[in-house]
C-alpha positions in Angstrom: -267.7 -15.4 58.9 -264.0 -15.4 59.3 -262.2 -15.9 63.1 -258.9 -15.2 61.9 -258.0 -11.9 59.7 -254.6 -11.9 58.7 -254.4 -7.9 58.8 -257.2 -7.1 61.7 -258.0 -8.4 64.9 -259.6 -11.6 65.3 -263.2 -11.3 64.8 -264.1 -14.0 67.9 -266.9 -16.5 67.3 -267.5 -15.0 63.5 -267.3 -17.8 62.0 -269.8 -19.6 64.2 -272.2 -16.4 64.3 -272.3 -17.4 60.8 -273.3 -20.8 60.8 -276.4 -19.5 63.5 -277.4 -16.7 60.8 -278.3 -19.8 58.5 -280.4 -21.6 60.6 -282.2 -18.1 61.6 -282.1 -17.1 57.6 -284.1 -20.0 57.2 -285.9 -21.0 60.0 -287.0 -17.5 60.9 -287.1 -15.5 57.7 -288.1 -19.2 55.1 -285.2 -19.1 52.8 -284.7 -22.2 51.9 -281.0 -24.0 52.3 -280.4 -23.8 48.7 -280.5 -20.1 48.6 -278.0 -19.8 51.3 -274.3 -20.1 51.3 -272.1 -19.6 53.5 -268.2 -18.7 53.6 -266.5 -19.9 56.7 -263.0 -18.9 58.0 -260.4 -20.0 55.0 -263.4 -20.9 52.6 -264.5 -16.7 52.9 -262.0 -15.6 50.2 -262.5 -13.4 47.7 -262.5 -16.0 44.9 -263.9 -18.3 46.5 -266.9 -16.1 46.7 -266.7 -15.3 43.5 -266.5 -18.3 41.9 -269.2 -19.5 44.1 -271.4 -16.6 42.8 -270.5 -17.3 39.4 -272.0 -20.6 39.2 -274.3 -20.5 41.9 -276.4 -17.7 40.8 -276.3 -18.6 37.3 -278.2 -21.8 37.9 -280.4 -20.1 40.1 -281.0 -16.9 38.4 -284.2 -16.4 35.8 -283.2 -14.5 33.0 -286.7 -13.5 31.9 -288.0 -12.3 35.2 
């Protein structure tokens, strides 16, 4: 969730909503916290997301399935 974008209007409370959704996905959907990655504000850039997906998914995916 990014609250303050550079080129678009601010998305007020987007960072807070992202944190709330993590809790919702965990407690209501039963998604383990280790399977949830949260990107908020300055950490929600394309490079950080790509790096996290590359590193995290590589260790989380079972190629035999």
